[in-house]
C-alpha positions as a Markdown table, in Angstrom:
| # | Residue | x | y | z |
|---|---|---|---|---|
| 1 | Unk | -21.6 | -7.1 | 46.9 |
| 2 | Unk | -25.4 | -7.5 | 47.6 |
| 3 | Unk | -26.8 | -10.5 | 49.5 |
| 4 | Unk | -30.0 | -9.9 | 47.8 |
| 5 | Unk | -28.7 | -10.5 | 44.1 |
| 6 | Unk | -26.6 | -13.4 | 45.4 |
| 7 | Unk | -29.7 | -15.1 | 47.0 |
| 8 | Unk | -30.3 | -18.5 | 45.1 |
| 9 | Unk | -27.5 | -18.1 | 43.0 |
| 10 | Unk | -25.0 | -20.9 | 42.5 |
| 11 | Unk | -21.6 | -19.4 | 43.0 |
| 12 | Unk | -17.9 | -20.8 | 42.0 |
| 13 | Unk | -14.8 | -18.8 | 43.3 |
| 14 | Unk | -11.6 | -19.4 | 41.6 |
| 15 | Unk | -9.1 | -19.7 | 44.6 |
| 16 | Unk | -5.4 | -19.2 | 43.5 |
| 17 | Unk | -3.7 | -19.4 | 47.0 |
| 18 | Unk | -3.0 | -15.6 | 47.0 |
| 19 | Unk | -4.4 | -13.0 | 49.6 |
| 20 | Unk | -6.9 | -11.3 | 47.1 |
| 21 | Unk | -9.0 | -14.6 | 46.2 |
| 22 | Unk | -8.6 | -15.5 | 50.0 |
| 23 | Unk | -10.2 | -12.6 | 51.1 |
| 24 | Unk | -13.2 | -13.1 | 48.3 |
| 25 | Unk | -13.9 | -16.5 | 50.3 |
| 26 | Unk | -14.2 | -14.5 | 53.6 |
| 27 | Unk | -16.3 | -12.0 | 52.0 |
| 28 | Unk | -18.9 | -14.6 | 51.3 |
| 29 | Unk | -18.4 | -16.2 | 54.5 |
| 30 | Unk | -19.2 | -12.8 | 56.2 |
| 31 | Unk | -22.5 | -13.1 | 54.3 |
| 32 | Unk | -23.2 | -16.5 | 55.5 |
| 33 | Unk | -22.5 | -18.1 | 52.0 |
| 34 | Unk | -20.3 | -21.1 | 51.4 |
| 35 | Unk | -19.5 | -21.1 | 47.6 |
| 36 | Unk | -17.7 | -23.9 | 45.8 |
| 37 | Unk | -14.0 | -23.1 | 45.4 |
| 38 | Unk | -12.0 | -24.2 | 42.2 |
| 39 | Unk | -8.1 | -24.1 | 42.0 |
| 40 | Unk | -7.0 | -24.1 | 38.2 |
| 41 | Unk | -3.8 | -26.1 | 37.8 |
| 42 | Unk | -1.8 | -24.8 | 35.0 |
| 43 | Unk | 1.8 | -25.2 | 36.1 |
| 44 | Unk | 4.5 | -26.9 | 34.0 |
| 45 | Unk | 4.8 | -30.7 | 33.6 |
| 46 | Unk | 5.1 | -33.0 | 36.7 |
| 47 | Unk | 8.7 | -33.6 | 35.8 |
| 48 | Unk | 9.6 | -29.9 | 34.9 |
| 49 | Unk | 12.8 | -28.6 | 36.2 |
| 50 | Unk | 11.5 | -25.0 | 36.5 |
| 51 | Unk | 11.0 | -23.5 | 40.0 |
| 52 | Unk | 7.3 | -23.4 | 40.3 |
| 53 | Unk | 5.2 | -22.4 | 43.4 |
| 54 | Unk | 1.9 | -24.1 | 42.5 |
| 55 | Unk | 2.3 | -26.7 | 45.1 |
| 56 | Unk | 2.5 | -23.9 | 47.7 |
| 57 | Unk | -0.5 | -22.2 | 46.0 |
| 58 | Unk | -2.5 | -25.4 | 46.2 |
| 59 | Unk | -1.8 | -25.7 | 49.8 |
| 60 | Unk | -2.8 | -22.2 | 50.8 |
| 61 | Unk | -5.9 | -22.6 | 48.5 |
| 62 | Unk | -6.9 | -25.9 | 50.5 |
| 63 | Unk | -6.2 | -24.4 | 54.0 |
| 64 | Unk | -8.7 | -21.3 | 53.1 |
| 65 | Unk | -11.4 | -23.3 | 51.6 |
| 66 | Unk | -11.2 | -25.7 | 54.8 |
| 67 | Unk | -11.2 | -22.7 | 57.0 |
| 68 | Unk | -14.4 | -21.3 | 55.6 |
| 69 | Unk | -16.2 | -24.5 | 55.1 |
| 70 | Unk | -16.0 | -24.5 | 51.3 |
| 71 | Unk | -15.6 | -27.4 | 49.0 |
| 72 | Unk | -12.3 | -27.2 | 46.8 |
| 73 | Unk | -11.7 | -28.9 | 43.6 |
| 74 | Unk | -8.7 | -28.9 | 41.5 |
| 75 | Unk | -9.4 | -28.1 | 37.8 |
| 76 | Unk | -6.7 | -29.1 | 35.3 |
| 77 | Unk | -6.5 | -26.5 | 32.4 |
| 78 | Unk | -2.7 | -27.3 | 31.9 |
| 79 | Unk | -3.4 | -28.4 | 28.1 |
| 80 | Unk | -5.6 | -25.6 | 27.5 |
| 81 | Unk | -3.3 | -23.0 | 28.8 |
| 82 | Unk | -0.1 | -24.3 | 26.9 |
| 83 | Unk | -2.1 | -24.9 | 23.7 |
| 84 | Unk | -4.0 | -21.6 | 23.7 |
| 85 | Unk | -2.4 | -19.0 | 25.6 |
| 86 | Unk | 1.2 | -20.1 | 24.9 |
| 87 | Unk | 0.4 | -20.4 | 21.1 |
| 88 | Unk | -1.0 | -16.8 | 21.1 |
| 89 | Unk | 2.2 | -15.5 | 22.9 |
| 90 | Unk | 4.5 | -17.4 | 20.7 |
| 91 | Unk | 2.9 | -16.3 | 17.4 |
| 92 | Unk | 2.7 | -12.8 | 18.4 |
| 93 | Unk | 6.6 | -12.4 | 19.6 |
| 94 | Unk | 7.6 | -14.6 | 16.4 |
| 95 | Unk | 5.8 | -11.8 | 14.5 |
| 96 | Unk | 7.7 | -9.1 | 16.3 |
| 97 | Unk | 4.8 | -7.8 | 18.6 |
| 98 | Unk | 4.6 | -7.4 | 22.4 |
| 99 | Unk | 1.6 | -9.6 | 23.5 |
| 100 | Unk | -0.1 | -9.8 | 26.9 |
| 101 | Unk | -0.6 | -13.4 | 28.0 |
| 102 | Unk | -2.3 | -12.5 | 31.2 |
| 103 | Unk | -5.1 | -10.8 | 29.3 |
| 104 | Unk | -5.8 | -13.8 | 27.3 |
| 105 | Unk | -5.5 | -16.1 | 30.0 |
| 106 | Unk | -8.6 | -14.4 | 31.5 |
| 107 | Unk | -10.5 | -14.8 | 28.3 |
| 108 | Unk | -9.1 | -18.2 | 27.4 |
| 109 | Unk | -8.6 | -20.1 | 30.7 |
| 110 | Unk | -10.1 | -18.3 | 33.9 |
| 111 | Unk | -13.5 | -17.6 | 32.1 |
| 112 | Unk | -13.0 | -19.8 | 29.2 |
| 113 | Unk | -11.5 | -23.4 | 29.8 |
| 114 | Unk | -12.8 | -23.4 | 33.3 |
| 115 | Unk | -16.2 | -22.6 | 32.3 |
| 116 | Unk | -16.2 | -25.5 | 29.8 |
| 117 | Unk | -15.1 | -27.8 | 32.4 |
| 118 | Unk | -16.8 | -26.6 | 35.6 |
| 119 | Unk | -18.2 | -23.0 | 35.5 |
| 120 | Unk | -21.0 | -23.6 | 33.2 |
| 121 | Unk | -22.6 | -25.1 | 36.3 |
| 122 | Unk | -22.7 | -21.8 | 38.1 |
| 123 | Unk | -24.6 | -18.7 | 37.8 |
| 124 | Unk | -21.5 | -16.7 | 38.8 |
| 125 | Unk | -17.8 | -16.9 | 38.8 |
| 126 | Unk | -16.0 | -14.9 | 41.6 |
| 127 | Unk | -12.4 | -14.0 | 41.2 |
| 128 | Unk | -10.0 | -11.8 | 43.3 |
| 129 | Unk | -9.5 | -9.0 | 40.4 |
| 130 | Unk | -9.3 | -5.4 | 41.5 |
| 131 | Unk | -12.4 | -4.4 | 39.2 |
| 132 | Unk | -16.1 | -3.9 | 39.6 |
| 133 | Unk | -19.2 | -4.3 | 37.6 |
| 134 | Unk | -22.3 | -1.9 | 37.8 |
| 135 | Unk | -25.5 | -2.0 | 35.9 |
| 136 | Unk | -26.2 | 1.1 | 34.0 |
| 137 | Unk | -29.5 | 1.5 | 32.2 |
| 138 | Unk | -30.0 | -1.9 | 31.9 |
| 139 | Unk | -26.6 | -3.2 | 30.9 |
| 140 | Unk | -23.7 | -4.7 | 32.8 |
| 141 | Unk | -20.6 | -3.0 | 32.8 |
| 142 | Unk | -16.8 | -3.4 | 33.6 |
| 143 | Unk | -16.0 | -0.5 | 35.8 |
| 144 | Unk | -12.4 | 0.5 | 37.3 |
| 145 | Unk | -11.4 | -0.1 | 41.0 |
| 146 | Unk | -10.9 | 2.5 | 43.4 |
| 147 | Unk | -7.3 | 1.6 | 43.7 |
| 148 | Unk | -5.6 | 3.1 | 40.6 |
| 149 | Unk | -2.1 | 1.0 | 41.2 |
| 150 | Unk | -4.2 | -2.2 | 41.5 |
| 151 | Unk | -7.1 | -1.7 | 39.0 |
| 152 | Unk | -7.0 | -4.8 | 36.9 |
| 153 | Unk | -9.7 | -3.9 | 34.2 |
| 154 | Unk | -7.0 | -3.6 | 31.6 |
| 155 | Unk | -6.4 | -7.4 | 32.2 |
| 156 | Unk | -10.2 | -8.0 | 31.8 |
| 157 | Unk | -10.8 | -5.9 | 28.7 |
| 158 | Unk | -10.8 | -8.9 | 26.2 |
| 159 | Unk | -13.2 | -11.2 | 28.0 |
| 160 | Unk | -16.6 | -11.9 | 26.2 |
| 161 | Unk | -19.8 | -10.1 | 27.0 |
| 162 | Unk | -21.2 | -13.6 | 28.2 |
| 163 | Unk | -18.2 | -13.9 | 30.3 |
| 164 | Unk | -18.8 | -10.4 | 31.9 |
| 165 | Unk | -22.4 | -11.2 | 32.7 |
| 166 | Unk | -21.2 | -14.0 | 34.9 |
| 167 | Unk | -18.1 | -12.4 | 36.5 |
| 168 | Unk | -18.3 | -11.1 | 40.2 |
| 169 | Unk | -15.4 | -9.3 | 41.7 |
| 170 | Unk | -16.2 | -9.1 | 45.6 |
| 171 | Unk | -13.1 | -7.2 | 46.6 |
| 172 | Unk | -13.1 | -4.7 | 43.8 |
| 173 | Unk | -14.3 | -1.9 | 45.8 |
| 174 | Unk | -11.4 | -2.2 | 48.0 |
| 175 | Unk | -7.7 | -0.8 | 48.1 |
| 176 | Unk | -5.1 | -3.4 | 48.1 |
| 177 | Unk | -4.1 | -2.2 | 51.7 |
| 178 | Unk | -7.6 | -2.8 | 52.9 |
| 179 | Unk | -7.6 | -6.3 | 51.7 |
| 180 | Unk | -4.2 | -7.0 | 53.5 |
| 181 | Unk | -5.6 | -5.6 | 56.8 |
| 182 | Unk | -8.9 | -7.8 | 56.5 |
| 183 | Unk | -6.5 | -10.7 | 55.7 |
| 184 | Unk | -4.4 | -9.9 | 58.8 |
| 185 | Unk | -7.3 | -9.2 | 61.1 |
| 186 | Unk | -8.9 | -12.6 | 60.3 |
| 187 | Unk | -5.4 | -14.3 | 60.7 |
| 188 | Unk | -5.8 | -15.7 | 56.9 |
| 189 | Unk | -2.7 | -18.1 | 56.3 |
| 190 | Unk | -1.5 | -16.1 | 53.3 |
| 191 | Unk | -2.0 | -12.7 | 54.8 |
| 192 | Unk | 1.6 | -11.8 | 54.4 |
| 193 | Unk | 2.3 | -13.5 | 51.5 |
| 194 | Unk | 3.7 | -11.4 | 48.6 |
| 195 | Unk | 1.9 | -10.7 | 45.3 |
| 196 | Unk | 2.8 | -12.8 | 42.6 |
| 197 | Unk | 4.9 | -11.2 | 39.9 |
| 198 | Unk | 5.4 | -12.0 | 36.3 |
| 199 | Unk | 3.0 | -14.0 | 34.1 |
| 200 | Unk | -0.2 | -15.4 | 35.5 |
| 201 | Unk | 0.2 | -19.1 | 36.4 |
| 202 | Unk | 3.8 | -19.4 | 35.6 |
| 203 | Unk | 5.1 | -19.0 | 39.2 |
| 204 | Unk | 8.6 | -18.0 | 39.3 |
| 205 | Unk | 9.3 | -18.8 | 35.6 |
| 206 | Unk | 11.2 | -15.9 | 33.9 |
| 207 | Unk | 9.3 | -14.8 | 30.9 |
| 208 | Unk | 12.5 | -14.8 | 28.7 |
| 209 | Unk | 13.0 | -18.4 | 30.0 |
| 210 | Unk | 9.3 | -19.1 | 28.8 |
| 211 | Unk | 9.8 | -17.6 | 25.3 |
| 212 | Unk | 13.3 | -19.4 | 25.0 |
| 213 | Unk | 11.6 | -22.8 | 25.8 |
| 214 | Unk | 9.5 | -22.5 | 22.7 |
| 215 | Unk | 11.3 | -20.2 | 20.4 |
| 216 | Unk | 15.0 | -20.8 | 21.3 |
| 217 | Unk | 17.4 | -18.0 | 20.2 |
| 218 | Unk | 17.9 | -16.2 | 16.9 |
| 219 | Unk | 20.8 | -13.9 | 16.9 |
| 220 | Unk | 20.9 | -10.7 | 14.9 |
| 221 | Unk | 22.5 | -7.3 | 14.8 |
| 222 | Unk | 21.6 | -4.3 | 17.1 |
| 223 | Unk | 21.8 | -1.0 | 15.0 |
| 224 | Unk | 21.8 | 2.7 | 16.2 |
| 225 | Unk | 18.6 | 4.0 | 14.5 |
| 226 | Unk | 20.1 | 7.2 | 13.6 |
| 227 | Unk | 23.3 | 6.2 | 12.1 |
| 228 | Unk | 22.9 | 2.3 | 11.2 |
| 229 | Unk | 26.0 | 2.1 | 13.4 |
| 230 | Unk | 26.4 | -1.5 | 14.7 |
| 231 | Unk | 26.2 | -1.5 | 18.5 |
| 232 | Unk | 26.2 | -5.2 | 19.3 |
| 233 | Unk | 24.1 | -8.3 | 18.8 |
| 234 | Unk | 20.7 | -9.5 | 20.2 |
| 235 | Unk | 19.7 | -13.1 | 21.0 |
| 236 | Unk | 16.2 | -12.9 | 19.4 |
| 237 | Unk | 14.0 | -10.0 | 18.7 |
| 238 | Unk | 11.4 | -11.8 | 20.9 |
| 239 | Unk | 13.4 | -11.0 | 24.1 |
| 240 | Unk | 13.0 | -7.2 | 23.5 |
| 241 | Unk | 10.1 | -4.8 | 23.8 |
| 242 | Unk | 9.6 | -1.3 | 22.3 |
| 243 | Unk | 10.7 | 1.3 | 24.8 |
| 244 | Unk | 12.8 | -1.0 | 26.6 |
| 245 | Unk | 15.8 | 0.4 | 28.3 |
| 246 | Unk | 17.0 | -2.0 | 31.1 |
| 247 | Unk | 18.6 | -5.4 | 30.2 |
| 248 | Unk | 19.9 | -4.1 | 26.7 |
| 249 | Unk | 23.6 | -5.0 | 28.0 |
| 250 | Unk | 25.3 | -2.2 | 25.8 |
| 251 | Unk | 27.9 | 0.1 | 26.9 |
| 252 | Unk | 27.8 | 3.9 | 26.5 |
| 253 | Unk | 24.0 | 4.1 | 27.0 |
| 254 | Unk | 21.6 | 4.5 | 28.1 |
| 255 | Unk | 19.9 | 2.7 | 25.3 |
| 256 | Unk | 16.2 | 2.3 | 24.3 |
| 257 | Unk | 14.8 | -0.4 | 22.0 |
| 258 | Unk | 12.9 | 1.8 | 19.5 |
| 259 | Unk | 11.9 | -0.3 | 16.5 |
| 260 | Unk | 12.3 | -4.0 | 15.1 |
| 261 | Unk | 12.8 | -5.0 | 11.6 |
| 262 | Unk | 11.5 | -8.6 | 11.6 |
| 263 | Unk | 12.4 | -9.5 | 8.2 |
| 264 | Unk | 16.2 | -8.5 | 8.4 |
| 265 | Unk | 16.2 | -9.7 | 12.2 |
| 266 | Unk | 17.5 | -6.3 | 13.2 |
| 267 | Unk | 16.9 | -4.5 | 16.7 |
| 268 | Unk | 17.1 | -0.9 | 16.3 |
| 269 | Unk | 18.2 | 1.3 | 19.5 |
| 270 | Unk | 18.5 | 5.0 | 20.2 |
| 271 | Unk | 20.6 | 6.7 | 22.7 |
| 272 | Unk | 20.1 | 9.4 | 25.1 |
| 273 | Unk | 17.3 | 10.3 | 27.8 |
| 274 | Unk | 14.1 | 9.1 | 26.5 |
| 275 | Unk | 14.8 | 10.0 | 22.7 |
| 276 | Unk | 12.0 | 11.5 | 20.7 |
| 277 | Unk | 12.2 | 8.4 | 18.5 |
| 278 | Unk | 10.9 | 6.3 | 21.5 |
| 279 | Unk | 7.6 | 8.4 | 21.8 |
| 280 | Unk | 4.6 | 8.2 | 19.6 |
| 281 | Unk | 1.5 | 10.5 | 19.8 |
| 282 | Unk | -0.6 | 8.9 | 16.9 |
| 283 | Unk | -0.9 | 5.1 | 16.5 |
| 284 | Unk | -3.3 | 2.9 | 14.7 |
| 285 | Unk | -5.5 | 0.1 | 16.5 |
| 286 | Unk | -7.5 | -2.5 | 15.0 |
| 287 | Unk | -9.9 | -5.3 | 16.1 |
| 288 | Unk | -11.8 | -3.1 | 18.6 |
| 289 | Unk | -13.3 | -5.8 | 21.2 |
| 290 | Unk | -16.2 | -4.1 | 23.1 |
| 291 | Unk | -17.6 | -5.6 | 26.4 |
| 292 | Unk | -21.0 | -4.0 | 26.7 |
| 293 | Unk | -21.9 | -1.4 | 24.0 |
| 294 | Unk | -20.6 | 0.5 | 21.3 |
| 295 | Unk | -18.4 | 3.5 | 22.0 |
| 296 | Unk | -20.6 | 6.6 | 22.6 |
| 297 | Unk | -17.9 | 9.0 | 22.4 |
| 298 | Unk | -14.8 | 9.4 | 20.4 |
| 299 | Unk | -13.1 | 11.5 | 23.1 |
| 300 | Unk | -11.8 | 8.7 | 25.4 |
| 301 | Unk | -9.2 | 7.9 | 28.0 |
| 302 | Unk | -6.8 | 4.9 | 27.5 |
| 303 | Unk | -4.1 | 2.7 | 28.8 |
| 304 | Unk | -1.4 | 0.6 | 27.0 |
| 305 | Unk | 0.0 | -0.8 | 29.8 |
| 306 | Unk | -0.6 | -1.8 | 33.5 |
| 307 | Unk | 0.1 | 1.7 | 35.0 |
| 308 | Unk | -2.1 | 4.0 | 37.2 |
| 309 | Unk | -2.1 | 6.6 | 34.8 |
| 310 | Unk | -5.2 | 7.1 | 32.1 |
| 311 | Unk | -4.3 | 9.1 | 29.0 |
| 312 | Unk | -6.7 | 11.3 | 27.1 |
| 313 | Unk | -7.1 | 10.8 | 23.3 |
| 314 | Unk | -9.6 | 11.3 | 20.2 |
| 315 | Unk | -10.3 | 8.1 | 18.3 |
| 316 | Unk | -10.5 | 8.8 | 14.4 |
| 317 | Unk | -12.5 | 6.1 | 12.7 |
| 318 | Unk | -10.6 | 4.6 | 9.7 |
| 319 | Unk | -12.2 | 3.8 | 6.2 |
| 320 | Unk | -10.5 | 0.3 | 6.4 |
| 321 | Unk | -11.7 | -0.2 | 9.8 |
| 322 | Unk | -10.0 | 0.2 | 13.1 |
| 323 | Unk | -9.1 | 3.4 | 14.5 |
| 324 | Unk | -6.3 | 6.1 | 14.7 |
| 325 | Unk | -5.5 | 7.2 | 18.2 |
| 326 | Unk | -4.6 | 10.8 | 18.6 |
| 327 | Unk | -3.1 | 11.0 | 22.2 |
| 328 | Unk | -3.1 | 14.3 | 24.0 |
| 329 | Unk | 0.6 | 13.9 | 24.7 |
| 330 | Unk | 3.3 | 11.7 | 23.2 |
| 331 | Unk | 3.5 | 8.0 | 24.6 |
| 332 | Unk | 6.7 | 6.4 | 25.6 |
| 333 | Unk | 6.9 | 2.5 | 24.5 |
| 334 | Unk | 3.9 | 2.2 | 22.0 |
| 335 | Unk | 4.4 | -1.3 | 20.6 |
| 336 | Unk | 2.5 | -3.3 | 17.9 |
| 337 | Unk | 0.7 | -6.2 | 19.7 |
| 338 | Unk | -0.2 | -4.3 | 22.9 |
| 339 | Unk | -3.7 | -3.9 | 23.8 |
| 340 | Unk | -5.0 | -0.2 | 23.9 |
| 341 | Unk | -7.5 | -0.2 | 26.9 |
| 342 | Unk | -10.4 | 2.1 | 26.3 |
| 343 | Unk | -12.3 | 4.1 | 29.0 |
| 344 | Unk | -15.1 | 6.7 | 29.2 |
| 345 | Unk | -14.0 | 10.3 | 30.0 |
| 346 | Unk | -14.3 | 9.8 | 33.7 |
| 347 | Unk | -12.0 | 6.5 | 33.2 |
| 348 | Unk | -15.1 | 4.6 | 34.9 |
| 349 | Unk | -16.7 | 2.6 | 32.5 |
| 350 | Unk | -14.1 | 0.2 | 30.5 |
| 351 | Unk | -15.6 | -0.2 | 26.8 |
| 352 | Unk | -13.1 | -3.0 | 25.9 |
| 353 | Unk | -9.7 | -2.9 | 24.1 |
| 354 | Unk | -8.0 | -3.1 | 20.7 |
| 355 | Unk | -4.8 | -4.4 | 19.4 |
| 356 | Unk | -2.0 | -1.8 | 18.5 |
| 357 | Unk | -1.3 | -2.3 | 15.0 |
| 358 | Unk | 0.6 | 0.8 | 14.3 |
C-alpha cells in the first residue's frame, strides 16, 4: 500500500469485526490515515431464532474503529442480501447446481449494494481479503496473495471491472500468520478471535439449515450408480454436492455423491475409494466473466473450489460459446454451478471465472 497513491483519496473500509479487516484499519493508521469505516449488517431478522454472531462482530468493529480514531457507520444491506444472494443460491440449488453464495456476496453486496448506499461517495473501498491488485501495462489486475491457503481471488473473480477499479486490499501481501502477529503485537481486541466459517454473513447458521428454511425437504431415492440398487433415501438433492463423501449416512461405504437426476429426484452414489466416476478431466464452462482483459493464452491454471492448489488445463473455445476445459489430471467433485476460476500460467493474474455447465 503506497501512501502516494492514497494521497487525497477518500477511503472507505469494510470492517467486519474479524482480525483481517481490523489489521486493515491498523495499516492505514500506520500511514497516518483515518478512513471512514462501515459495518455491513446482513444477519437474520431481529426476532430470528438462529444463533448469530453479528452482535459480537459489531462490538469488535466499534472497538477497533474507536481505537484508531475512525468513524464507524452501520449500513443495513439485510434486504439486498436476502433478496439477491439468497435468490441466486436457492435458484441454483433447486436446479441441482452447486452455487457459491460468498462469490456473489462480493459482487452484489460488499462491492454492490454497499456501493449504491454509501460506497459511491468514496474513491477506494478497502477490505480484508487476501488478494492484491497490480497495474500491468496501464490496466488494473486482480492478482493472487502470497498465502496460497488463504488466497481469496477465487471469491473475487465475479466482481465487475468497475468494482475492481475501486477495490483496495491492504493486507493482501501478508501471510495469515503475519496478520495474526500484527494483531497480537498491537493488542487488537480480536487478535485471537477465530476465523469465521461457513457462509459469509450468516454467522453460525448451518448451510443446510439456510437451504431448509427456503426450500424445505424433498425426499427421494438414493441409487448406486453402477447397479441402480436402492441404497436409501435423501431429504432433498439440494443438501448434497457432487463429490461429497461425509454426511451421506449410508452404511457399507464410503459412498460418494456422483450424480443428480433432478427430473426424477434421484441421487446417485458410488462406492469405494474415490471411484473413477467421481472424477472428470474434461468439462464445459459458460458465461466467462472477465475482470480486466480477454484471455491472452488458452493454456491456463484454474481452481474449482477454495483450495491452495492450482490445476493446469487447456481451454478449447466452443462454437456455441463457452469453453471446454481439458484438465491435465482428472478432477474430483466437478459440479455444475461451481465457478471455474481462471489464472495465467504463473497463477499470478486472475482473468475471471466461468460457471461449470458440464
